[in-house]
C-alpha positions as CSV (number, residue, x, y, z in Angstrom):
1,M,-48.1,24.2,-67.1
2,K,-51.5,22.5,-66.8
3,T,-52.6,21.1,-63.5
4,R,-52.8,17.6,-65.0
5,D,-49.1,17.8,-66.0
6,F,-48.0,19.1,-62.6
7,F,-49.6,16.2,-60.6
8,G,-48.5,13.8,-63.3
9,K,-44.9,14.4,-62.3
10,F,-45.5,12.9,-58.8
11,C,-46.4,9.6,-60.5
12,S,-43.1,9.5,-62.3
13,L,-40.9,6.4,-61.7
14,Y,-37.8,8.6,-61.9
15,L,-38.9,10.7,-58.9
16,W,-39.9,7.7,-56.8
17,G,-36.7,6.0,-57.6
18,N,-34.7,8.9,-56.4
19,L,-36.7,9.1,-53.2
20,L,-36.2,5.4,-52.6
21,A,-32.5,5.7,-53.2
22,M,-32.1,8.6,-50.7
23,A,-34.1,6.7,-48.1
24,L,-31.8,3.7,-48.5
25,V,-28.7,5.9,-48.2
26,V,-30.0,7.4,-44.9
27,V,-30.8,4.0,-43.5
28,A,-27.4,2.7,-44.5
29,L,-25.7,5.7,-42.9
30,G,-27.7,5.2,-39.7
31,F,-26.7,1.5,-39.4
32,G,-23.1,2.3,-40.3
33,V,-22.8,4.9,-37.6
34,K,-24.4,2.7,-35.0
35,Y,-22.4,-0.5,-35.6
36,G,-19.2,1.5,-36.4
37,L,-19.3,3.2,-33.1
38,E,-20.0,0.0,-31.2
39,F,-17.0,-1.6,-33.0
40,Y,-14.8,1.4,-32.3
41,T,-15.8,1.7,-28.6
42,H,-16.0,-2.1,-28.0
43,H,-19.6,-1.7,-27.0
44,G,-20.8,-4.6,-24.9
45,E,-17.2,-5.7,-24.2
46,G,-16.1,-5.6,-20.5
47,I,-13.0,-6.8,-18.7
48,C,-13.3,-7.3,-15.0
49,V,-10.6,-5.5,-13.1
50,P,-8.8,-8.0,-10.8
51,K,-8.0,-7.3,-7.2
52,L,-4.4,-5.9,-7.0
53,T,-4.1,-4.7,-3.4
54,G,-1.4,-6.6,-1.5
55,M,0.2,-7.9,-4.7
56,A,3.8,-7.0,-5.7
57,G,4.0,-4.3,-8.3
58,K,5.6,-6.5,-11.0
59,D,3.0,-9.3,-10.4
60,A,0.2,-6.8,-10.7
61,R,1.6,-5.4,-13.9
62,L,1.9,-8.8,-15.4
63,L,-1.7,-9.8,-14.4
64,L,-3.1,-6.6,-16.0
65,S,-1.1,-7.1,-19.2
66,E,-2.6,-10.6,-19.5
67,N,-6.1,-9.1,-19.4
68,G,-5.3,-6.4,-21.9
69,L,-5.0,-3.6,-19.2
70,E,-2.3,-1.2,-18.2
71,L,-0.9,-0.2,-14.8
72,I,0.4,3.2,-13.8
73,V,1.8,4.2,-10.4
74,T,0.5,7.6,-9.3
75,D,1.5,7.8,-5.6
76,S,3.2,6.0,-2.7
77,G,2.2,5.4,0.9
78,Y,3.6,3.6,3.8
79,N,2.4,0.6,5.8
80,K,5.1,-1.1,7.9
81,R,3.0,-4.4,8.0
82,L,3.3,-4.8,4.2
83,P,6.3,-5.4,2.0
84,A,7.8,-2.6,-0.1
85,D,6.4,-2.0,-3.6
86,C,3.2,-3.8,-2.9
87,I,-0.1,-2.3,-4.1
88,L,-2.0,-0.3,-1.4
89,V,-4.8,1.3,-3.4
90,Q,-6.1,0.8,-6.9
91,S,-8.5,2.8,-9.2
92,P,-10.9,1.5,-10.6
93,G,-11.6,-1.0,-7.8
94,P,-11.7,-4.7,-8.2
95,G,-14.7,-6.1,-10.1
96,T,-15.2,-3.0,-12.2
97,K,-16.0,-3.6,-15.9
98,V,-13.7,-1.7,-18.2
99,K,-12.7,-1.7,-21.9
100,S,-9.5,-3.3,-23.3
101,G,-6.5,-1.1,-22.9
102,H,-7.9,0.7,-19.9
103,I,-5.4,2.1,-17.4
104,V,-5.5,1.1,-13.7
105,Y,-3.9,3.6,-11.4
106,V,-2.3,2.3,-8.2
107,T,-0.6,3.5,-5.0
108,V,2.4,1.4,-3.9
109,N,4.0,0.9,-0.5
110,S,7.2,2.9,0.1
111,P,10.3,1.0,1.3
112,S,10.9,3.5,4.1
113,S,8.8,5.5,6.5
114,P,8.1,9.1,5.4
115,S,9.7,11.9,7.4
116,F,8.1,15.2,8.4
117,A,9.4,18.6,9.7
118,I,8.9,19.5,13.3
119,P,6.4,22.4,13.5
120,D,7.3,25.6,15.4
121,V,6.0,24.5,18.8
122,I,9.2,24.7,20.9
123,D,9.1,27.6,23.3
124,N,6.1,28.8,21.3
125,S,3.1,26.9,22.5
126,S,1.5,25.0,25.4
127,Y,1.5,21.2,25.8
128,R,-2.1,20.8,24.5
129,E,-1.4,22.9,21.4
130,A,1.9,21.1,20.6
131,E,0.3,17.7,21.2
132,A,-2.6,18.5,18.8
133,K,-0.3,19.7,16.0
134,L,2.1,16.7,16.2
135,I,-0.6,14.1,16.4
136,A,-2.4,15.7,13.4
137,I,0.8,15.2,11.4
138,G,1.0,11.6,12.4
139,F,3.7,11.6,15.1
140,K,3.6,9.2,18.1
141,L,4.0,10.9,21.5
142,L,5.5,9.3,24.6
143,P,4.5,10.6,28.1
144,P,6.0,14.2,28.5
145,K,9.0,14.9,30.7
146,R,8.7,17.6,33.3
147,I,11.5,20.1,33.8
148,V,11.8,23.3,35.8
149,G,9.8,26.1,34.1
150,E,6.4,27.5,33.5
151,R,3.7,24.9,33.9
152,D,2.8,23.0,30.7
153,W,4.9,25.2,28.5
154,V,6.9,23.3,25.8
155,Y,10.7,23.9,26.2
156,G,12.0,21.1,23.9
157,I,11.4,17.9,22.0
158,L,13.4,14.7,22.3
159,S,13.5,11.8,19.8
160,R,15.6,8.7,20.6
161,G,17.8,10.8,22.9
162,R,18.4,13.5,20.3
163,N,17.3,17.1,21.1
164,L,15.2,18.4,18.1
165,S,14.7,21.9,16.8
166,S,11.8,23.4,14.8
167,G,12.2,22.4,11.1
168,D,14.1,19.2,11.7
169,R,12.8,16.3,9.6
170,V,12.0,13.1,11.7
171,S,10.7,9.7,10.6
172,I,7.0,9.3,11.4
173,D,7.9,6.1,13.3
174,A,10.2,7.8,15.7
175,P,8.4,8.5,19.0
176,L,8.7,12.0,20.4
177,T,8.9,13.2,24.0
178,L,7.9,16.7,24.9
179,L,9.8,18.6,27.6
180,I,7.3,20.7,29.5
181,G,7.5,22.9,32.6
182,N,6.4,21.7,36.0
183,G,5.3,25.1,37.3
184,Q,8.4,25.4,39.6
185,Y,11.4,27.7,39.2
186,G,15.1,27.4,40.0
187,S,16.9,29.0,43.0
188,D,18.4,31.6,40.7
189,E,14.9,32.9,40.0
190,D,13.9,33.3,43.6
191,I,13.7,36.8,44.9
192,S,14.0,37.4,48.7
193,Y,12.7,40.6,50.2
194,T,13.3,41.6,53.8
195,E,11.1,44.2,55.5
196,P,13.1,46.9,57.2
197,E,12.9,47.0,61.0
198,I,11.3,50.1,62.3
199,I,11.6,50.8,66.0
200,F,9.2,53.3,67.5
201,P,10.1,55.3,70.7
202,E,7.6,53.5,72.8
203,E,9.2,50.2,71.9
204,Q,12.7,51.3,73.1
205,E,14.0,50.3,76.4
206,G,13.0,53.1,78.8
207,G,10.1,54.4,76.6
208,F,9.7,58.0,75.9
209,D,12.0,59.2,78.8
210,D,15.1,57.7,77.2
211,Y,14.0,59.0,73.8
212,E,13.7,62.6,75.3
213,E,17.1,62.4,77.0
214,E,18.7,61.3,73.8
215,T,17.0,64.2,72.0
216,E,18.3,66.7,74.7
217,E,21.8,65.3,74.5
218,T,21.7,65.7,70.8
219,E,20.6,69.2,71.1
220,D,23.4,70.0,73.6
221,D,25.9,69.0,71.0
222,F,25.2,72.1,69.0
223,E,27.1,75.3,70.2
224,E,25.6,78.7,69.3
225,V,28.1,80.8,67.4
226,P,27.6,84.6,67.7
227,T,27.3,86.5,64.5
228,E,28.5,90.0,63.7
229,S,25.0,91.5,64.0
230,S,24.9,90.1,67.6
231,D,28.2,91.8,68.5
232,A,27.0,95.1,67.2
233,E,23.9,95.1,69.3
234,L,26.1,94.5,72.4
């Protein structure tokens, strides 16, 4: 092939037509992907999430449905100042821009207060330790009641007149009273000890003279009994 024929092919209308067609296809694909994704993902579209906290569950669900959103309950809490089944927490928060069909997760108010198990603090911890554990759980404590026993040692827990045990489940609204020792002990635990009375000779009436006379009298009470060896010598 001559050099003139080789470079002459670059001036062919057929070659340039194919190149132009390929460029148009690439551009069309680029625009198609761009606008297709925007349409599929609703690019530029945003729905403002309304404020749901404090609303009843059914009212919140209806409001979201009118805005093209969904509601799912993921957890429950308890606030005695609010009615049951009202929204306590929502995610995403109010004012957030979301796409149509987005799910809003909420926490609703429980109709009854939750209950928790009493930890192992009875006859197993001091007042300070038991107080810290119970308050961390969320229990409310009344002033402790003092009973006979080791000072500040927890001997029991009362709730509305009922004596509780470790593991009992109690409502978080029920106040607790700790029974702790006052540092005193009952009469059955008192131990009396009497020192023996020792009387020395000089403290007796008559002093050493009486003591010597008593000793001599004691010695006179013994009678010597002769043995066989003594008779043989005689």
